[in-house]
Backbone as CSV, one residue per row, in Angstrom:
resi,resn,N_x,N_y,N_z,CA_x,CA_y,CA_z,C_x,C_y,C_z
1,ILE,-3.429,3.378,-39.981,-3.902,4.688,-40.379,-3.660,4.831,-41.881
2,GLU,-4.643,5.319,-42.568,-4.531,5.530,-44.009,-3.797,6.842,-44.279
3,GLY,-3.220,6.957,-45.455,-2.427,8.130,-45.813,-3.158,9.447,-45.644
4,ASN,-4.433,9.511,-46.087,-5.168,10.767,-45.955,-5.478,11.079,-44.490
5,GLN,-5.719,10.062,-43.676,-5.954,10.275,-42.246,-4.691,10.795,-41.572
6,GLU,-3.570,10.198,-41.921,-2.284,10.620,-41.374,-1.998,12.080,-41.733
7,LYS,-2.266,12.447,-42.970,-2.056,13.832,-43.406,-2.997,14.786,-42.681
8,ASN,-4.238,14.363,-42.442,-5.188,15.210,-41.719,-4.755,15.423,-40.275
9,VAL,-4.270,14.376,-39.626,-3.758,14.524,-38.259,-2.571,15.480,-38.265
10,SER,-1.673,15.298,-39.222,-0.508,16.174,-39.325,-0.927,17.629,-39.483
11,ALA,-1.882,17.882,-40.362,-2.343,19.256,-40.594,-3.009,19.833,-39.351
12,ALA,-3.815,19.027,-38.673,-4.497,19.507,-37.466,-3.491,19.867,-36.385
13,VAL,-2.550,18.981,-36.135,-1.549,19.248,-35.098,-0.684,20.438,-35.503
14,ALA,-0.264,20.483,-36.744,0.577,21.592,-37.202,-0.128,22.939,-37.069
15,SER,-1.457,22.934,-37.103,-2.205,24.188,-36.976,-2.381,24.616,-35.523
16,GLY,-1.970,23.770,-34.576,-2.042,24.160,-33.173,-2.820,23.220,-32.285
17,VAL,-3.401,22.174,-32.847,-4.093,21.185,-32.025,-3.034,20.359,-31.308
18,GLY,-3.100,20.285,-29.997,-2.119,19.516,-29.241,-2.407,18.030,-29.308
19,MET,-1.388,17.230,-29.028,-1.551,15.781,-28.996,-0.710,15.225,-27.852
20,ALA,-1.335,14.392,-27.026,-0.628,13.742,-25.924,-1.005,12.273,-25.925
21,GLY,-0.049,11.438,-25.553,-0.343,10.020,-25.518,0.694,9.258,-24.740
22,CYS,0.425,7.962,-24.625,1.338,7.129,-23.852,1.532,5.780,-24.522
23,HIS,2.645,5.189,-24.190,2.998,3.815,-24.502,2.713,3.485,-25.973
24,GLY,2.212,2.309,-26.218,2.002,1.839,-27.577,0.869,2.520,-28.308
25,GLY,-0.030,3.173,-27.562,-1.135,3.871,-28.196,-0.677,5.025,-29.060
26,MET,0.549,5.471,-28.838,1.050,6.586,-29.629,2.308,6.212,-30.414
27,CYS,3.263,5.554,-29.791,4.541,5.290,-30.477,4.761,3.825,-30.833
28,ASP,3.716,3.015,-30.759,3.769,1.674,-31.326,2.588,1.497,-32.273
29,ALA,1.855,2.571,-32.470,0.735,2.548,-33.400,1.268,2.869,-34.798
30,PHE,0.675,2.276,-35.782,0.947,2.642,-37.174,2.437,2.549,-37.520
31,ARG,3.007,1.384,-37.327,4.446,1.184,-37.538,4.927,1.494,-38.953
32,ASN,4.068,1.376,-39.920,4.477,1.650,-41.300,4.203,3.080,-41.728
33,ALA,3.706,3.892,-40.819,3.341,5.272,-41.140,4.482,6.207,-40.738
34,VAL,5.338,6.529,-41.678,6.527,7.334,-41.390,6.157,8.730,-40.905
35,LEU,5.157,9.354,-41.516,4.741,10.683,-41.080,4.294,10.650,-39.620
36,TRP,3.543,9.630,-39.232,3.110,9.471,-37.841,4.318,9.421,-36.907
37,GLN,5.353,8.710,-37.303,6.559,8.609,-36.476,7.236,9.962,-36.326
38,PHE,7.244,10.762,-37.380,7.805,12.109,-37.272,6.952,12.977,-36.348
39,ILE,5.637,12.857,-36.441,4.749,13.651,-35.586,4.975,13.301,-34.121
40,THR,4.967,12.013,-33.797,5.043,11.578,-32.394,6.453,11.620,-31.825
41,GLY,7.456,11.471,-32.659,8.830,11.549,-32.194,9.533,10.225,-31.990
42,ALA,8.856,9.105,-32.284,9.527,7.818,-32.075,8.750,6.680,-32.711
43,ASN,9.398,5.535,-32.732,8.769,4.286,-33.120,9.313,3.180,-32.223
44,TRP,8.423,2.329,-31.757,8.767,1.237,-30.851,9.668,0.214,-31.539
45,VAL,10.643,-0.294,-30.788,11.515,-1.355,-31.275,11.289,-2.633,-30.473
46,SER,11.337,-2.520,-29.136,11.222,-3.706,-28.290,10.937,-3.302,-26.852
47,HIS,10.523,-4.285,-26.057,10.409,-4.104,-24.611,11.009,-5.339,-23.944
48,PRO,12.333,-5.364,-23.858,13.010,-6.536,-23.297,12.530,-6.822,-21.881
49,GLY,12.229,-8.079,-21.623,11.766,-8.466,-20.298,10.265,-8.400,-20.137
50,GLY,9.555,-7.890,-21.127,8.100,-7.824,-21.056,7.606,-6.808,-20.040
51,GLY,6.428,-7.081,-19.488,5.762,-6.114,-18.624,6.180,-6.117,-17.179
52,GLY,7.032,-7.026,-16.771,7.355,-7.127,-15.362,8.707,-6.586,-14.960
53,VAL,9.272,-5.691,-15.739,10.602,-5.164,-15.453,10.490,-3.980,-14.499
54,GLU,11.267,-4.027,-13.432,11.331,-2.887,-12.524,12.539,-2.049,-12.931
55,TYR,12.304,-0.778,-13.201,13.392,0.080,-13.658,13.211,1.500,-13.151
56,MET,14.299,2.254,-13.238,14.322,3.636,-12.763,13.936,4.587,-13.894
57,VAL,13.078,5.540,-13.566,12.785,6.665,-14.455,13.552,7.851,-13.889
58,ASN,14.482,8.356,-14.677,15.343,9.464,-14.249,14.840,10.770,-14.854
59,ILE,14.515,11.726,-14.002,14.078,13.039,-14.468,15.319,13.780,-14.948
60,SER,15.328,14.146,-16.223,16.547,14.718,-16.803,16.463,16.218,-17.047
61,SER,15.293,16.782,-16.910,15.121,18.214,-17.159,14.350,18.819,-15.990
62,LYS,14.978,18.807,-14.825,14.296,19.143,-13.575,13.701,20.545,-13.536
63,SER,14.172,21.458,-14.377,13.638,22.820,-14.371,12.399,22.964,-15.258
64,ASN,12.110,21.981,-16.089,10.940,22.050,-16.952,9.676,21.916,-16.102
65,PRO,8.691,22.797,-16.269,7.478,22.750,-15.449,6.714,21.428,-15.534
66,LEU,6.896,20.676,-16.598,6.181,19.406,-16.723,6.710,18.343,-15.772
67,VAL,7.946,18.513,-15.304,8.526,17.535,-14.371,9.093,18.182,-13.109
68,ALA,8.969,19.497,-12.985,9.516,20.196,-11.813,8.926,19.613,-10.532
69,GLY,9.797,19.354,-9.567,9.363,18.821,-8.278,9.168,17.318,-8.251
70,ILE,9.301,16.664,-9.378,9.171,15.206,-9.442,10.566,14.610,-9.364
71,GLU,10.746,13.687,-8.455,12.037,13.029,-8.266,12.099,11.758,-9.105
72,ASP,13.320,11.270,-9.336,13.499,9.978,-9.988,12.671,8.942,-9.232
73,PHE,12.119,7.958,-9.963,11.293,6.954,-9.299,11.403,5.613,-10.011
74,MET,11.160,4.560,-9.243,11.126,3.204,-9.783,9.712,2.919,-10.274
75,VAL,9.623,2.154,-11.350,8.334,1.753,-11.902,8.453,0.300,-12.348
76,LYS,7.348,-0.417,-12.337,7.341,-1.789,-12.836,6.377,-1.842,-14.009
77,SER,6.934,-2.038,-15.188,6.144,-2.002,-16.418,7.035,-2.482,-17.559
78,GLU,6.582,-2.272,-18.778,7.446,-2.520,-19.924,8.425,-1.364,-20.051
79,GLN,9.682,-1.697,-20.225,10.723,-0.696,-20.447,10.904,-0.596,-21.961
80,TYR,10.418,0.482,-22.532,10.420,0.626,-23.988,11.790,1.012,-24.533
81,TYR,12.188,0.304,-25.584,13.347,0.674,-26.388,12.784,1.217,-27.694
82,LEU,13.148,2.452,-28.045,12.546,3.161,-29.170,13.597,3.717,-30.120
83,HIS,13.237,3.840,-31.375,14.002,4.676,-32.301,13.395,6.057,-32.180
84,ILE,14.214,7.036,-31.846,13.683,8.359,-31.525,14.129,9.429,-32.512
85,ASP,13.308,10.453,-32.604,13.576,11.632,-33.422,14.456,12.570,-32.599
86,PRO,15.589,13.006,-33.117,16.448,13.905,-32.340,15.817,15.270,-32.077
87,ALA,14.646,15.550,-32.651,13.972,16.828,-32.416,13.207,16.864,-31.090
88,ILE,13.119,15.741,-30.385,12.362,15.732,-29.133,13.126,16.455,-28.031
89,GLU,12.386,16.989,-27.060,12.986,17.556,-25.854,12.760,16.546,-24.734
90,VAL,13.816,15.898,-24.311,13.733,14.804,-23.343,13.543,15.353,-21.930
91,LEU,12.537,14.811,-21.231,12.253,15.210,-19.855,12.605,14.122,-18.850
92,ALA,12.575,12.858,-19.282,12.917,11.742,-18.391,13.464,10.592,-19.230
93,THR,14.352,9.805,-18.619,15.010,8.698,-19.322,15.024,7.444,-18.458
94,THR,15.441,6.339,-19.070,15.754,5.104,-18.370,17.042,4.561,-18.981
95,ARG,17.739,3.717,-18.265,19.035,3.203,-18.720,18.875,1.818,-19.340
96,PHE,19.452,1.654,-20.534,19.573,0.348,-21.191,21.042,0.029,-21.312
97,PRO,21.486,-1.202,-21.283,20.642,-2.357,-21.022,20.353,-2.500,-19.536
98,HIS,19.201,-3.063,-19.240,18.841,-3.371,-17.856,19.717,-4.543,-17.423
99,PRO,20.352,-4.469,-16.257,21.302,-5.518,-15.876,20.688,-6.905,-15.711
100,ASP,19.378,-6.985,-15.487,18.751,-8.286,-15.248,18.019,-8.852,-16.461
101,VAL,18.064,-8.158,-17.586,17.281,-8.577,-18.748,18.187,-8.733,-19.961
102,PRO,18.332,-9.958,-20.492,19.116,-10.125,-21.714,18.393,-9.457,-22.886
103,PHE,19.160,-8.855,-23.773,18.552,-8.089,-24.869,19.592,-7.894,-25.950
104,PHE,19.135,-7.702,-27.161,20.035,-7.466,-28.284,20.997,-6.323,-27.991
105,HIS,20.518,-5.314,-27.287,21.321,-4.125,-27.022,22.453,-4.390,-26.034
106,ALA,22.425,-5.504,-25.331,23.417,-5.784,-24.288,24.849,-5.716,-24.810
107,ALA,25.056,-6.006,-26.082,26.405,-5.958,-26.649,26.837,-4.532,-26.971
108,ASN,25.923,-3.608,-26.927,26.209,-2.213,-27.217,26.565,-1.501,-25.920
109,LYS,26.984,-0.254,-26.012,27.272,0.511,-24.801,25.953,0.907,-24.126
110,PRO,25.981,1.207,-22.829,24.764,1.657,-22.149,24.258,2.969,-22.755
111,VAL,22.944,3.109,-22.819,22.325,4.331,-23.330,21.196,4.755,-22.405
112,ASP,20.956,6.050,-22.388,19.797,6.584,-21.692,18.688,6.745,-22.722
113,MET,17.636,5.957,-22.560,16.511,5.965,-23.493,15.435,6.913,-22.986
114,PRO,14.972,7.833,-23.819,13.895,8.723,-23.390,12.637,7.949,-22.973
115,VAL,12.026,8.398,-21.890,10.765,7.857,-21.388,9.656,8.899,-21.562
116,VAL,9.985,10.161,-21.328,9.017,11.258,-21.430,9.644,12.367,-22.264
117,TRP,8.860,12.923,-23.198,9.369,14.039,-23.988,8.242,14.920,-24.498
118,THR,8.680,16.069,-24.995,7.800,16.967,-25.726,8.458,17.271,-27.061
119,LYS,7.669,17.768,-27.964,8.188,18.295,-29.220,7.100,19.147,-29.841
120,MET,7.471,19.920,-30.797,6.517,20.717,-31.557,6.349,20.081,-32.927
121,TRP,5.135,20.135,-33.436,4.860,19.751,-34.819,4.147,20.950,-35.428
122,GLY,4.901,21.755,-36.141,4.347,23.034,-36.576,4.037,23.865,-35.344
123,ASN,2.786,24.260,-35.186,2.362,25.014,-34.013,1.742,24.134,-32.935
124,GLY,1.713,22.835,-33.147,1.093,21.919,-32.196,2.085,21.341,-31.214
125,ARG,1.635,21.214,-29.985,2.457,20.645,-28.919,2.218,19.140,-28.833
126,ILE,3.315,18.388,-28.775,3.267,16.931,-28.649,3.853,16.555,-27.296
127,TYR,3.149,15.688,-26.549,3.649,15.154,-25.282,3.534,13.639,-25.349
128,TYR,4.592,12.949,-24.892,4.584,11.484,-24.895,5.271,10.943,-23.656
129,THR,4.715,9.840,-23.132,5.394,9.030,-22.128,5.305,7.573,-22.552
130,SER,6.402,6.846,-22.414,6.392,5.426,-22.771,5.775,4.575,-21.665
131,LEU,5.488,5.176,-20.523,4.803,4.459,-19.449,3.354,4.210,-19.858
132,GLY,2.737,3.193,-19.274,1.318,2.990,-19.514,0.942,1.699,-20.192
133,HIS,1.795,0.677,-20.134,1.416,-0.615,-20.709,0.096,-1.073,-20.102
134,ASN,0.003,-0.990,-18.801,-1.263,-1.194,-18.097,-1.674,0.155,-17.534
135,ASP,-2.962,0.471,-17.622,-3.400,1.794,-17.174,-3.192,2.010,-15.682
136,ASP,-3.065,0.936,-14.913,-2.873,1.113,-13.468,-1.487,1.648,-13.114
137,VAL,-0.584,1.739,-14.086,0.728,2.331,-13.795,0.547,3.771,-13.320
138,PHE,-0.491,4.438,-13.806,-0.744,5.820,-13.392,-1.418,5.886,-12.019
139,ASP,-2.007,4.787,-11.578,-2.565,4.709,-10.221,-1.501,4.286,-9.213
140,LYS,-0.663,3.353,-9.607,0.348,2.805,-8.692,1.544,3.727,-8.496
141,PHE,1.818,4.568,-9.481,3.001,5.418,-9.429,2.575,6.879,-9.588
142,PRO,2.362,7.577,-8.465,1.858,8.958,-8.513,2.698,9.896,-9.381
143,SER,3.995,9.685,-9.438,4.836,10.546,-10.279,4.498,10.367,-11.755
144,ALA,4.225,9.134,-12.157,3.831,8.871,-13.544,2.502,9.556,-13.850
145,GLN,1.570,9.477,-12.907,0.268,10.113,-13.091,0.404,11.631,-13.197
146,GLU,1.212,12.213,-12.339,1.387,13.666,-12.343,2.018,14.143,-13.651
147,MET,3.025,13.414,-14.136,3.646,13.796,-15.408,2.643,13.701,-16.557
148,MET,1.834,12.644,-16.564,0.847,12.480,-17.632,-0.180,13.602,-17.582
149,LYS,-0.646,13.939,-16.399,-1.626,15.023,-16.247,-1.052,16.346,-16.757
150,ARG,0.153,16.668,-16.310,0.787,17.918,-16.751,1.010,17.931,-18.257
151,GLY,1.443,16.800,-18.797,1.707,16.725,-20.232,0.461,16.886,-21.079
152,MET,-0.632,16.271,-20.646,-1.886,16.401,-21.388,-2.378,17.845,-21.367
153,LEU,-2.297,18.477,-20.207,-2.712,19.879,-20.108,-1.828,20.774,-20.969
154,TRP,-0.523,20.539,-20.912,0.420,21.339,-21.703,0.113,21.215,-23.198
155,ALA,-0.100,19.987,-23.663,-0.371,19.777,-25.087,-1.677,20.450,-25.502
156,ALA,-2.657,20.414,-24.629,-3.978,20.946,-24.963,-4.060,22.464,-24.907
157,GLU,-3.193,23.099,-24.145,-3.377,24.524,-23.879,-2.700,25.455,-24.878
158,GLY,-2.075,24.964,-25.911,-1.341,25.829,-26.837,-2.111,27.040,-27.313
159,LYS,-3.224,26.831,-27.994,-4.005,27.955,-28.517,-4.687,28.698,-27.375
160,ALA,-5.208,27.988,-26.399,-5.876,28.630,-25.262,-4.918,29.554,-24.520
161,TYR,-3.675,29.117,-24.351,-2.664,29.943,-23.686,-2.438,31.231,-24.472
162,ALA,-2.343,31.104,-25.784,-2.125,32.284,-26.628,-3.290,33.268,-26.498
163,ILE,-4.509,32.767,-26.505,-5.684,33.631,-26.368,-5.693,34.297,-24.997
164,GLU,-5.459,33.507,-23.953,-5.478,34.023,-22.577,-4.450,35.124,-22.364
165,HIS,-3.321,35.025,-23.037,-2.237,35.991,-22.857,-2.165,37.017,-23.994
166,ASN,-3.266,37.129,-24.747,-3.362,38.110,-25.835,-2.212,38.009,-26.832
167,LEU,-1.821,36.788,-27.132,-0.772,36.560,-28.120,-1.411,36.343,-29.489
168,ASP,-0.624,36.480,-30.520,-1.105,36.277,-31.880,-1.545,34.827,-32.056
169,THR,-2.771,34.616,-32.492,-3.271,33.255,-32.695,-3.348,32.880,-34.172
170,LYS,-2.871,33.746,-35.056,-2.946,33.440,-36.491,-2.227,32.139,-36.822
171,LYS,-1.162,31.843,-36.099,-0.419,30.621,-36.398,-1.246,29.368,-36.110
172,PHE,-2.326,29.511,-35.337,-3.175,28.368,-35.028,-4.318,28.208,-36.031
173,GLU,-4.514,29.206,-36.869,-5.642,29.186,-37.802,-5.236,28.486,-39.088
174,SER,-6.198,27.836,-39.690,-5.942,27.169,-40.959,-7.248,27.084,-41.728
175,ASP,-7.180,27.326,-43.008,-8.370,27.161,-43.831,-8.364,25.790,-44.509
176,LYS,-7.385,24.970,-44.154,-7.304,23.636,-44.730,-8.351,22.737,-44.088
177,LYS,-8.929,21.874,-44.881,-9.883,20.904,-44.358,-9.099,19.870,-43.552
178,MET,-9.512,19.661,-42.311,-8.776,18.747,-41.444,-9.331,17.326,-41.508
179,PHE,-10.643,17.192,-41.598,-11.247,15.853,-41.580,-12.359,15.758,-42.597
């Protein structure tokens, strides 16, 4: 992504345009784009064990409507290790190091790595899940599909929600050229 494109995305999202994404399409894209990493909330570091690791996704914010009613579940995919922005609101995690996968992190203490989160960028809602190396993960694991569906709707409805509920929408308006 070029600098002006990155700035335009930042301005659009900050004005209230939501953004949702998964896996490397969002947090492994544009590794040298620092602003992009701040917008999305993370940058990919590694996926020890590749795509065939079976691991637990732990729902950590059970009262949040984006994950309410979804129980912890096992998934088989890439287990992402990320550098994360502390501004994210974590909804689900996984545990590193995985006991069956050797990894640089193995010498460190165990950590709970975010798998699903939200954050705000200005007035824009950001939703991310590290699941989705293969698109069939959303077909094979109904909980993953449900979280992605809810997250995409949540990210998209920011301005629409404000209009529907007669809230002030000025924060979503911008006279800045976006593209």
